py3Dmol code that shows the C-alpha trace and the ligand (Angstrom):
import py3Dmol

protein = """\
ATOM      1  CA  UNK A   1       0.019  -0.033  -0.003  1.00  0.00           C
ATOM      2  CA  UNK A   2       2.860   2.385   0.829  1.00  0.00           C
ATOM      3  CA  UNK A   3       4.421   2.027  -2.511  1.00  0.00           C
ATOM      4  CA  UNK A   4       1.085   2.428  -4.319  1.00  0.00           C
ATOM      5  CA  UNK A   5       0.148   5.489  -2.304  1.00  0.00           C
ATOM      6  CA  UNK A   6       3.606   7.038  -2.725  1.00  0.00           C
ATOM      7  CA  UNK A   7       3.448   6.409  -6.511  1.00  0.00           C
ATOM      8  CA  UNK A   8       1.083   9.164  -7.150  1.00  0.00           C
ATOM      9  CA  UNK A   9      -2.484  10.439  -7.219  1.00  0.00           C
ATOM     10  CA  UNK A  10      -4.097  12.317  -4.459  1.00  0.00           C
ATOM     11  CA  UNK A  11      -3.511  11.185  -0.889  1.00  0.00           C
ATOM     12  CA  UNK A  12      -6.393   8.931   0.170  1.00  0.00           C
ATOM     13  CA  UNK A  13      -8.543  10.216   2.961  1.00  0.00           C
ATOM     14  CA  UNK A  14     -10.487   8.216   5.429  1.00  0.00           C
ATOM     15  CA  UNK A  15     -12.859   9.792   8.020  1.00  0.00           C
ATOM     16  CA  UNK A  16     -13.728   7.765  11.091  1.00  0.00           C
ATOM     17  CA  UNK A  17     -16.837   8.992  12.875  1.00  0.00           C
ATOM     18  CA  UNK A  18     -16.849   8.229  16.605  1.00  0.00           C
ATOM     19  CA  UNK A  19     -20.003   9.021  18.441  1.00  0.00           C
ATOM     20  CA  UNK A  20     -19.657   9.067  22.274  1.00  0.00           C
ATOM     21  CA  UNK A  21     -16.855   7.944  24.512  1.00  0.00           C
ATOM     22  CA  UNK A  22     -16.860   4.149  24.604  1.00  0.00           C
ATOM     23  CA  UNK A  23     -13.323   3.392  25.556  1.00  0.00           C
ATOM     24  CA  UNK A  24     -13.025   0.327  23.420  1.00  0.00           C
ATOM     25  CA  UNK A  25     -14.390   2.097  20.346  1.00  0.00           C
ATOM     26  CA  UNK A  26     -12.040   5.049  20.984  1.00  0.00           C
ATOM     27  CA  UNK A  27      -9.182   2.500  21.011  1.00  0.00           C
ATOM     28  CA  UNK A  28     -10.149   0.872  17.801  1.00  0.00           C
ATOM     29  CA  UNK A  29     -10.578   4.204  15.997  1.00  0.00           C
ATOM     30  CA  UNK A  30      -7.197   5.403  17.287  1.00  0.00           C
ATOM     31  CA  UNK A  31      -5.525   2.235  15.965  1.00  0.00           C
ATOM     32  CA  UNK A  32      -7.245   2.763  12.609  1.00  0.00           C
ATOM     33  CA  UNK A  33      -5.957   6.326  12.201  1.00  0.00           C
ATOM     34  CA  UNK A  34      -2.455   5.386  13.440  1.00  0.00           C
ATOM     35  CA  UNK A  35      -2.324   2.627  10.850  1.00  0.00           C
ATOM     36  CA  UNK A  36      -3.464   5.077   8.131  1.00  0.00           C
ATOM     37  CA  UNK A  37      -0.537   7.284   8.988  1.00  0.00           C
ATOM     38  CA  UNK A  38       1.925   4.383   8.653  1.00  0.00           C
ATOM     39  CA  UNK A  39       0.934   3.816   4.983  1.00  0.00           C
ATOM     40  CA  UNK A  40       0.341   7.359   3.945  1.00  0.00           C
ATOM     41  CA  UNK A  41      -3.461   7.577   4.137  1.00  0.00           C
ATOM     42  CA  UNK A  42      -4.851  10.761   5.690  1.00  0.00           C
ATOM     43  CA  UNK A  43      -6.870   9.336   8.566  1.00  0.00           C
ATOM     44  CA  UNK A  44      -9.153  11.823  10.298  1.00  0.00           C
ATOM     45  CA  UNK A  45     -11.435  11.240  13.291  1.00  0.00           C
ATOM     46  CA  UNK A  46     -14.693  13.214  13.602  1.00  0.00           C
ATOM     47  CA  UNK A  47     -15.597  12.974  17.293  1.00  0.00           C
ATOM     48  CA  UNK A  48     -19.255  13.709  18.182  1.00  0.00           C
ATOM     49  CA  UNK A  49     -21.032  13.807  21.502  1.00  0.00           C
ATOM     50  CA  UNK A  50     -22.950  10.811  22.749  1.00  0.00           C
ATOM     51  CA  UNK A  51     -26.234  12.730  22.864  1.00  0.00           C
ATOM     52  CA  UNK A  52     -26.043  14.007  19.301  1.00  0.00           C
ATOM     53  CA  UNK A  53     -29.378  13.993  17.512  1.00  0.00           C
ATOM     54  CA  UNK A  54     -30.004  12.096  14.337  1.00  0.00           C
ATOM     55  CA  UNK A  55     -30.429  15.143  12.111  1.00  0.00           C
ATOM     56  CA  UNK A  56     -27.155  16.663  13.134  1.00  0.00           C
ATOM     57  CA  UNK A  57     -25.339  13.346  12.690  1.00  0.00           C
ATOM     58  CA  UNK A  58     -26.876  12.911   9.228  1.00  0.00           C
ATOM     59  CA  UNK A  59     -25.820  16.494   8.234  1.00  0.00           C
ATOM     60  CA  UNK A  60     -22.224  15.733   9.200  1.00  0.00           C
ATOM     61  CA  UNK A  61     -22.352  12.502   7.174  1.00  0.00           C
ATOM     62  CA  UNK A  62     -23.854  14.198   4.180  1.00  0.00           C
ATOM     63  CA  UNK A  63     -21.242  17.014   4.262  1.00  0.00           C
ATOM     64  CA  UNK A  64     -18.428  14.365   4.411  1.00  0.00           C
ATOM     65  CA  UNK A  65     -19.988  12.357   1.627  1.00  0.00           C
ATOM     66  CA  UNK A  66     -20.229  15.399  -0.578  1.00  0.00           C
ATOM     67  CA  UNK A  67     -16.608  16.381  -0.093  1.00  0.00           C
ATOM     68  CA  UNK A  68     -14.651  15.088  -3.124  1.00  0.00           C
ATOM     69  CA  UNK A  69     -11.479  14.731  -1.135  1.00  0.00           C
ATOM     70  CA  UNK A  70     -13.077  12.224   1.284  1.00  0.00           C
ATOM     71  CA  UNK A  71     -12.637   8.713  -0.192  1.00  0.00           C
ATOM     72  CA  UNK A  72     -13.890   6.595   2.772  1.00  0.00           C
ATOM     73  CA  UNK A  73     -16.302   7.142   5.654  1.00  0.00           C
ATOM     74  CA  UNK A  74     -16.772   4.693   8.494  1.00  0.00           C
ATOM     75  CA  UNK A  75     -19.173   5.115  11.495  1.00  0.00           C
ATOM     76  CA  UNK A  76     -17.662   3.222  14.369  1.00  0.00           C
ATOM     77  CA  UNK A  77     -20.233   0.732  15.856  1.00  0.00           C
ATOM     78  CA  UNK A  78     -21.867   0.348  18.207  1.00  0.00           C
ATOM     79  CA  UNK A  79     -23.719   3.568  18.174  1.00  0.00           C
ATOM     80  CA  UNK A  80     -25.498   5.031  21.273  1.00  0.00           C
ATOM     81  CA  UNK A  81     -28.896   3.244  21.604  1.00  0.00           C
ATOM     82  CA  UNK A  82     -31.071   6.312  20.582  1.00  0.00           C
ATOM     83  CA  UNK A  83     -29.477   6.315  17.079  1.00  0.00           C
ATOM     84  CA  UNK A  84     -30.944   4.119  14.353  1.00  0.00           C
ATOM     85  CA  UNK A  85     -27.952   2.217  13.075  1.00  0.00           C
ATOM     86  CA  UNK A  86     -29.495   0.947   9.800  1.00  0.00           C
ATOM     87  CA  UNK A  87     -30.724   4.282   8.697  1.00  0.00           C
ATOM     88  CA  UNK A  88     -27.341   5.866   9.415  1.00  0.00           C
ATOM     89  CA  UNK A  89     -25.356   3.216   7.484  1.00  0.00           C
ATOM     90  CA  UNK A  90     -27.758   3.441   4.599  1.00  0.00           C
ATOM     91  CA  UNK A  91     -27.150   7.255   4.331  1.00  0.00           C
ATOM     92  CA  UNK A  92     -23.514   6.784   3.324  1.00  0.00           C
ATOM     93  CA  UNK A  93     -23.029   6.365  -0.410  1.00  0.00           C
ATOM     94  CA  UNK A  94     -21.935   2.896  -1.400  1.00  0.00           C
ATOM     95  CA  UNK A  95     -18.828   4.315  -3.043  1.00  0.00           C
ATOM     96  CA  UNK A  96     -17.514   5.746   0.190  1.00  0.00           C
ATOM     97  CA  UNK A  97     -18.707   2.837   2.378  1.00  0.00           C
ATOM     98  CA  UNK A  98     -15.424   1.302   3.160  1.00  0.00           C
ATOM     99  CA  UNK A  99     -16.925  -0.914   5.807  1.00  0.00           C
ATOM    100  CA  UNK A 100     -19.156  -2.563   3.271  1.00  0.00           C
ATOM    101  CA  UNK A 101     -22.206  -2.161   5.502  1.00  0.00           C
ATOM    102  CA  UNK A 102     -24.528  -0.408   3.036  1.00  0.00           C
ATOM    103  CA  UNK A 103     -27.283  -2.759   1.817  1.00  0.00           C
ATOM    104  CA  UNK A 104     -26.224  -2.228  -1.805  1.00  0.00           C
ATOM    105  CA  UNK A 105     -22.725  -3.466  -0.969  1.00  0.00           C
ATOM    106  CA  UNK A 106     -24.094  -6.221   1.151  1.00  0.00           C
ATOM    107  CA  UNK A 107     -26.327  -7.370  -1.772  1.00  0.00           C
ATOM    108  CA  UNK A 108     -23.455  -7.225  -4.255  1.00  0.00           C
ATOM    109  CA  UNK A 109     -21.269  -9.349  -1.907  1.00  0.00           C
ATOM    110  CA  UNK A 110     -23.991 -12.052  -1.632  1.00  0.00           C
ATOM    111  CA  UNK A 111     -24.601 -12.056  -5.419  1.00  0.00           C
ATOM    112  CA  UNK A 112     -20.946 -12.353  -6.324  1.00  0.00           C
ATOM    113  CA  UNK A 113     -19.753 -15.527  -7.762  1.00  0.00           C
ATOM    114  CA  UNK A 114     -16.500 -17.281  -6.709  1.00  0.00           C
ATOM    115  CA  UNK A 115     -13.642 -14.870  -7.362  1.00  0.00           C
ATOM    116  CA  UNK A 116     -15.749 -11.962  -6.097  1.00  0.00           C
ATOM    117  CA  UNK A 117     -16.062  -8.504  -7.462  1.00  0.00           C
ATOM    118  CA  UNK A 118     -12.850  -6.433  -7.034  1.00  0.00           C
ATOM    119  CA  UNK A 119     -14.748  -3.191  -7.069  1.00  0.00           C
ATOM    120  CA  UNK A 120     -16.943  -3.742  -3.923  1.00  0.00           C
ATOM    121  CA  UNK A 121     -15.680  -3.112  -0.447  1.00  0.00           C
ATOM    122  CA  UNK A 122     -16.630  -6.098   1.713  1.00  0.00           C
ATOM    123  CA  UNK A 123     -16.503  -5.869   5.523  1.00  0.00           C
ATOM    124  CA  UNK A 124     -12.971  -5.633   6.858  1.00  0.00           C
ATOM    125  CA  UNK A 125     -12.852  -8.436   9.412  1.00  0.00           C
ATOM    126  CA  UNK A 126     -14.175 -11.254   7.209  1.00  0.00           C
ATOM    127  CA  UNK A 127     -12.277 -10.024   4.174  1.00  0.00           C
ATOM    128  CA  UNK A 128      -9.017  -9.893   6.175  1.00  0.00           C
ATOM    129  CA  UNK A 129      -9.696 -13.458   7.334  1.00  0.00           C
ATOM    130  CA  UNK A 130     -10.023 -14.706   3.745  1.00  0.00           C
ATOM    131  CA  UNK A 131      -6.717 -12.918   2.926  1.00  0.00           C
ATOM    132  CA  UNK A 132      -5.061 -14.585   5.974  1.00  0.00           C
ATOM    133  CA  UNK A 133      -6.305 -18.032   4.859  1.00  0.00           C
ATOM    134  CA  UNK A 134      -5.006 -17.458   1.341  1.00  0.00           C
ATOM    135  CA  UNK A 135      -1.794 -16.080   2.482  1.00  0.00           C
ATOM    136  CA  UNK A 136      -1.166 -19.294   4.622  1.00  0.00           C
ATOM    137  CA  UNK A 137      -2.147 -21.398   1.547  1.00  0.00           C
ATOM    138  CA  UNK A 138      -5.041 -23.003   3.435  1.00  0.00           C
ATOM    139  CA  UNK A 139      -7.186 -24.930   0.951  1.00  0.00           C
ATOM    140  CA  UNK A 140     -10.822 -23.645   1.174  1.00  0.00           C
ATOM    141  CA  UNK A 141     -12.685 -25.196  -1.761  1.00  0.00           C
ATOM    142  CA  UNK A 142     -14.955 -28.045  -0.573  1.00  0.00           C
ATOM    143  CA  UNK A 143     -14.112 -27.738   3.064  1.00  0.00           C
ATOM    144  CA  UNK A 144     -16.567 -27.282   5.847  1.00  0.00           C
ATOM    145  CA  UNK A 145     -16.363 -23.920   7.446  1.00  0.00           C
ATOM    146  CA  UNK A 146     -18.416 -23.476  10.685  1.00  0.00           C
ATOM    147  CA  UNK A 147     -19.086 -19.872  11.863  1.00  0.00           C
ATOM    148  CA  UNK A 148     -20.259 -19.244  15.395  1.00  0.00           C
ATOM    149  CA  UNK A 149     -22.184 -15.851  15.449  1.00  0.00           C
ATOM    150  CA  UNK A 150     -24.473 -14.237  12.983  1.00  0.00           C
ATOM    151  CA  UNK A 151     -23.745 -10.543  13.252  1.00  0.00           C
ATOM    152  CA  UNK A 152     -23.966  -8.223  10.295  1.00  0.00           C
ATOM    153  CA  UNK A 153     -20.357  -7.213  10.853  1.00  0.00           C
ATOM    154  CA  UNK A 154     -18.689 -10.627  10.998  1.00  0.00           C
ATOM    155  CA  UNK A 155     -20.827 -13.813  11.000  1.00  0.00           C
ATOM    156  CA  UNK A 156     -23.039 -13.112   7.961  1.00  0.00           C
ATOM    157  CA  UNK A 157     -20.440 -11.543   5.701  1.00  0.00           C
ATOM    158  CA  UNK A 158     -17.969 -14.334   6.710  1.00  0.00           C
ATOM    159  CA  UNK A 159     -20.542 -16.844   5.486  1.00  0.00           C
ATOM    160  CA  UNK A 160     -20.880 -14.936   2.135  1.00  0.00           C
ATOM    161  CA  UNK A 161     -17.190 -14.764   1.587  1.00  0.00           C
ATOM    162  CA  UNK A 162     -16.458 -18.382   2.544  1.00  0.00           C
ATOM    163  CA  UNK A 163     -19.290 -19.455   0.237  1.00  0.00           C
ATOM    164  CA  UNK A 164     -17.542 -17.468  -2.510  1.00  0.00           C
ATOM    165  CA  UNK A 165     -14.449 -19.534  -1.869  1.00  0.00           C
ATOM    166  CA  UNK A 166     -16.468 -22.737  -2.412  1.00  0.00           C
ATOM    167  CA  UNK A 167     -16.562 -23.714   1.255  1.00  0.00           C
ATOM    168  CA  UNK A 168     -19.532 -25.625   2.707  1.00  0.00           C
ATOM    169  CA  UNK A 169     -20.703 -23.136   5.297  1.00  0.00           C
ATOM    170  CA  UNK A 170     -22.711 -23.647   8.533  1.00  0.00           C
ATOM    171  CA  UNK A 171     -23.703 -20.645  10.678  1.00  0.00           C
ATOM    172  CA  UNK A 172     -24.384 -21.247  14.376  1.00  0.00           C
ATOM    173  CA  UNK A 173     -25.937 -18.916  16.906  1.00  0.00           C
ATOM    174  CA  UNK A 174     -27.405 -18.856  20.375  1.00  0.00           C
ATOM    175  CA  UNK A 175     -30.273 -21.090  19.376  1.00  0.00           C
ATOM    176  CA  UNK A 176     -28.172 -23.764  17.783  1.00  0.00           C
ATOM    177  CA  UNK A 177     -28.726 -27.184  19.345  1.00  0.00           C
ATOM    178  CA  UNK A 178     -25.605 -29.139  20.451  1.00  0.00           C
ATOM    179  CA  UNK A 179     -23.164 -26.432  19.463  1.00  0.00           C
ATOM    180  CA  UNK A 180     -20.097 -28.461  20.313  1.00  0.00           C
ATOM    181  CA  UNK A 181     -21.122 -31.271  17.960  1.00  0.00           C
ATOM    182  CA  UNK A 182     -21.802 -28.906  15.073  1.00  0.00           C
ATOM    183  CA  UNK A 183     -18.465 -27.114  15.714  1.00  0.00           C
ATOM    184  CA  UNK A 184     -16.587 -30.417  15.696  1.00  0.00           C
ATOM    185  CA  UNK A 185     -17.648 -30.823  12.067  1.00  0.00           C
ATOM    186  CA  UNK A 186     -15.542 -27.922  11.051  1.00  0.00           C
ATOM    187  CA  UNK A 187     -12.345 -28.024   9.093  1.00  0.00           C
ATOM    188  CA  UNK A 188     -12.358 -24.157   9.664  1.00  0.00           C
ATOM    189  CA  UNK A 189     -13.977 -22.794  12.738  1.00  0.00           C
ATOM    190  CA  UNK A 190     -14.607 -19.030  13.046  1.00  0.00           C
ATOM    191  CA  UNK A 191     -15.585 -17.883  16.466  1.00  0.00           C
ATOM    192  CA  UNK A 192     -17.397 -14.445  16.402  1.00  0.00           C
ATOM    193  CA  UNK A 193     -19.686 -14.576  19.328  1.00  0.00           C
ATOM    194  CA  UNK A 194     -18.284 -11.976  21.801  1.00  0.00           C
ATOM    195  CA  UNK A 195     -18.118 -14.219  24.875  1.00  0.00           C
ATOM    196  CA  UNK A 196     -14.759 -14.739  26.546  1.00  0.00           C
ATOM    197  CA  UNK A 197     -13.171 -18.213  26.017  1.00  0.00           C
ATOM    198  CA  UNK A 198     -16.515 -19.806  25.104  1.00  0.00           C
ATOM    199  CA  UNK A 199     -15.104 -22.187  22.525  1.00  0.00           C
ATOM    200  CA  UNK A 200     -13.307 -25.003  24.320  1.00  0.00           C
ATOM    201  CA  UNK A 201     -11.634 -28.164  23.192  1.00  0.00           C
ATOM    202  CA  UNK A 202     -15.004 -29.966  23.075  1.00  0.00           C
ATOM    203  CA  UNK A 203     -15.845 -27.673  20.112  1.00  0.00           C
ATOM    204  CA  UNK A 204     -12.764 -28.434  18.030  1.00  0.00           C
ATOM    205  CA  UNK A 205     -11.910 -31.412  15.908  1.00  0.00           C
ATOM    206  CA  UNK A 206      -8.224 -32.586  15.823  1.00  0.00           C
ATOM    207  CA  UNK A 207      -6.269 -30.620  13.172  1.00  0.00           C
ATOM    208  CA  UNK A 208      -8.957 -27.931  12.670  1.00  0.00           C
ATOM    209  CA  UNK A 209      -8.080 -24.353  11.794  1.00  0.00           C
ATOM    210  CA  UNK A 210      -9.495 -21.934  14.316  1.00  0.00           C
ATOM    211  CA  UNK A 211      -9.981 -18.164  13.757  1.00  0.00           C
ATOM    212  CA  UNK A 212     -10.761 -16.184  16.894  1.00  0.00           C
ATOM    213  CA  UNK A 213     -12.589 -12.895  16.182  1.00  0.00           C
ATOM    214  CA  UNK A 214     -13.460 -12.147  19.757  1.00  0.00           C
ATOM    215  CA  UNK A 215     -12.059  -9.126  21.536  1.00  0.00           C
ATOM    216  CA  UNK A 216     -13.281  -9.276  25.146  1.00  0.00           C
ATOM    217  CA  UNK A 217     -12.065  -7.545  28.190  1.00  0.00           C
ATOM    218  CA  UNK A 218     -12.014  -9.476  31.479  1.00  0.00           C
ATOM    219  CA  UNK A 219     -11.763  -7.721  34.867  1.00  0.00           C
ATOM    220  CA  UNK A 220     -11.420 -10.793  37.102  1.00  0.00           C
ATOM    221  CA  UNK A 221      -7.880 -11.751  37.980  1.00  0.00           C
ATOM    222  CA  UNK A 222      -8.893 -15.298  39.046  1.00  0.00           C
ATOM    223  CA  UNK A 223     -10.427 -15.809  35.608  1.00  0.00           C
ATOM    224  CA  UNK A 224      -7.171 -14.738  33.947  1.00  0.00           C
ATOM    225  CA  UNK A 225      -5.270 -17.271  36.056  1.00  0.00           C
ATOM    226  CA  UNK A 226      -7.761 -19.944  35.147  1.00  0.00           C
ATOM    227  CA  UNK A 227      -7.601 -19.203  31.375  1.00  0.00           C
ATOM    228  CA  UNK A 228      -3.885 -18.739  31.253  1.00  0.00           C
ATOM    229  CA  UNK A 229      -2.310 -20.999  33.855  1.00  0.00           C
ATOM    230  CA  UNK A 230       1.305 -20.140  34.534  1.00  0.00           C
ATOM    231  CA  UNK A 231       1.255 -17.240  32.074  1.00  0.00           C
ATOM    232  CA  UNK A 232       3.171 -14.546  33.945  1.00  0.00           C
ATOM    233  CA  UNK A 233       3.137 -12.096  31.095  1.00  0.00           C
ATOM    234  CA  UNK A 234      -0.754 -12.202  31.060  1.00  0.00           C
ATOM    235  CA  UNK A 235      -0.952 -11.581  34.819  1.00  0.00           C
ATOM    236  CA  UNK A 236       1.599  -8.752  34.670  1.00  0.00           C
ATOM    237  CA  UNK A 237      -0.436  -7.166  31.925  1.00  0.00           C
ATOM    238  CA  UNK A 238      -3.637  -7.546  33.927  1.00  0.00           C
ATOM    239  CA  UNK A 239      -1.967  -5.968  36.973  1.00  0.00           C
ATOM    240  CA  UNK A 240      -0.826  -2.978  34.948  1.00  0.00           C
ATOM    241  CA  UNK A 241      -4.120  -2.306  33.195  1.00  0.00           C
ATOM    242  CA  UNK A 242      -6.763  -3.819  35.363  1.00  0.00           C
ATOM    243  CA  UNK A 243      -8.144  -5.967  32.592  1.00  0.00           C
ATOM    244  CA  UNK A 244      -6.953  -8.570  30.057  1.00  0.00           C
ATOM    245  CA  UNK A 245      -8.126  -8.935  26.389  1.00  0.00           C
ATOM    246  CA  UNK A 246      -9.215 -12.460  25.637  1.00  0.00           C
ATOM    247  CA  UNK A 247     -10.804 -14.052  22.574  1.00  0.00           C
ATOM    248  CA  UNK A 248     -13.891 -16.144  22.101  1.00  0.00           C
ATOM    249  CA  UNK A 249     -11.659 -19.240  22.171  1.00  0.00           C
ATOM    250  CA  UNK A 250     -10.044 -20.808  25.248  1.00  0.00           C
ATOM    251  CA  UNK A 251      -6.668 -20.513  23.570  1.00  0.00           C
ATOM    252  CA  UNK A 252      -4.604 -22.422  26.172  1.00  0.00           C
ATOM    253  CA  UNK A 253      -6.793 -25.487  25.956  1.00  0.00           C
ATOM    254  CA  UNK A 254      -7.805 -25.321  22.282  1.00  0.00           C
ATOM    255  CA  UNK A 255      -4.423 -24.541  20.537  1.00  0.00           C
ATOM    256  CA  UNK A 256      -2.886 -27.960  21.033  1.00  0.00           C
ATOM    257  CA  UNK A 257      -5.749 -29.579  19.044  1.00  0.00           C
ATOM    258  CA  UNK A 258      -5.488 -27.221  16.119  1.00  0.00           C
ATOM    259  CA  UNK A 259      -3.323 -27.171  12.947  1.00  0.00           C
ATOM    260  CA  UNK A 260      -3.458 -23.334  13.034  1.00  0.00           C
ATOM    261  CA  UNK A 261      -5.008 -20.787  15.257  1.00  0.00           C
ATOM    262  CA  UNK A 262      -5.080 -16.944  15.498  1.00  0.00           C
ATOM    263  CA  UNK A 263      -4.155 -15.445  18.890  1.00  0.00           C
ATOM    264  CA  UNK A 264      -5.845 -12.612  20.804  1.00  0.00           C
ATOM    265  CA  UNK A 265      -4.647  -9.881  21.012  1.00  0.00           C
ATOM    266  CA  UNK A 266      -2.496  -9.334  17.902  1.00  0.00           C
ATOM    267  CA  UNK A 267      -4.539 -11.685  15.680  1.00  0.00           C
ATOM    268  CA  UNK A 268      -7.699 -10.747  13.803  1.00  0.00           C
ATOM    269  CA  UNK A 269      -7.693  -7.170  15.308  1.00  0.00           C
ATOM    270  CA  UNK A 270      -4.675  -5.737  13.388  1.00  0.00           C
ATOM    271  CA  UNK A 271      -5.815  -7.740  10.391  1.00  0.00           C
ATOM    272  CA  UNK A 272      -9.123  -5.892  10.324  1.00  0.00           C
ATOM    273  CA  UNK A 273      -7.296  -2.592  10.471  1.00  0.00           C
ATOM    274  CA  UNK A 274      -5.011  -3.530   7.554  1.00  0.00           C
ATOM    275  CA  UNK A 275      -8.031  -4.584   5.494  1.00  0.00           C
ATOM    276  CA  UNK A 276      -9.737  -1.267   6.175  1.00  0.00           C
ATOM    277  CA  UNK A 277      -6.748   0.464   4.758  1.00  0.00           C
ATOM    278  CA  UNK A 278      -6.888  -1.744   1.682  1.00  0.00           C
ATOM    279  CA  UNK A 279     -10.560  -0.912   1.338  1.00  0.00           C
ATOM    280  CA  UNK A 280      -9.814   2.835   1.661  1.00  0.00           C
ATOM    281  CA  UNK A 281      -7.100   2.706  -0.939  1.00  0.00           C
ATOM    282  CA  UNK A 282      -9.459   0.884  -3.273  1.00  0.00           C
ATOM    283  CA  UNK A 283     -12.253   3.456  -2.815  1.00  0.00           C
ATOM    284  CA  UNK A 284      -9.769   6.253  -3.358  1.00  0.00           C
ATOM    285  CA  UNK A 285      -8.304   4.811  -6.518  1.00  0.00           C
ATOM    286  CA  UNK A 286     -11.720   4.185  -7.906  1.00  0.00           C
ATOM    287  CA  UNK A 287     -12.748   7.727  -6.966  1.00  0.00           C
ATOM    288  CA  UNK A 288      -9.653   9.034  -8.888  1.00  0.00           C
ATOM    289  CA  UNK A 289     -10.211   6.879 -11.847  1.00  0.00           C
ATOM    290  CA  UNK A 290      -7.016   4.959 -11.190  1.00  0.00           C
ATOM    291  CA  UNK A 291      -6.533   1.214 -11.816  1.00  0.00           C
ATOM    292  CA  UNK A 292      -6.959  -0.933  -8.690  1.00  0.00           C
TER     293      UNK A 292
END
"""
ligand_1 = """\
11
GUN
N -17.275 -2.158 15.354
C -16.770 -3.387 15.473
N -16.247 -3.771 14.228
C -16.386 -2.727 13.444
C -16.062 -2.535 12.070
O -15.448 -3.344 11.339
N -16.416 -1.322 11.554
C -17.103 -0.366 12.246
N -17.425 0.820 11.749
N -17.355 -0.514 13.520
C -17.002 -1.721 14.080
"""
view = py3Dmol.view(width=600, height=400)
view.addModel(protein, "pdb")
view.setStyle({"model": 0}, {"cartoon": {"style": "trace"}})
view.addModel(ligand_1, "xyz")
view.setStyle({"model": 1}, {"stick": {}})
view.zoomTo()
view.show()
């Protein structure tokens, strides 16, 4: 990306809209803009108060979308409860929607045949996961992928993208019966539930590939000791910050069964950020009429 951005054209610009002061969201947005700087994208954060009304927010978004120098807009989720998420995401033009959350982009993603459409931005986390699997030369065609979680941000688009790779796809959720048995059918298991260490060894077949999308903060020291026995670095980190970040997978107990697994932190998180930059560059080049 660095080379491509340095090679010419207008500097790509990404605006992250952060409504309210949720500390986790503020951290994510900060890491997104930091990463922008690293590759030469102009990453700007628009901070708005938690009690902003819908009209004011929509006016901000329209102004950004009408600015020809803004290539990508992302509204960090979740939004405060009084704001209608769907209506807000639909107000951003599909061309500047680098999150791939606009219904038109969602529709195109589901309609795409294997190979996909290079011009549509697809959600960063699942798109980054596909890149990760390709990069590690993991065969996808014909293999069974089981996704736990059906969110619009991860679970559902992950299903669309794995289907596009010719996987057989199963999507599980809170009403799934005998979840461990279904998960054990997976060649590739994607955990995107948002519950700390919920996926244990009973969910994983020997040799499976496990992708852990969860980013959960735990505040209980005894729980950290239970999940990471003998891991002094973990406890030291907890003692420094007062919390520890854990995935949806019980890494210590699951990792020995797998042929490959992503860690938390420093796994899918940074991958998502990197893919967002790729999406921004793609939107910017398209906007400028440059070849992707
Ligand atoms: N909140 C959690 N994940 C995401 C994401 O990928 N994009 C945005 N905008 N908000 C999020």
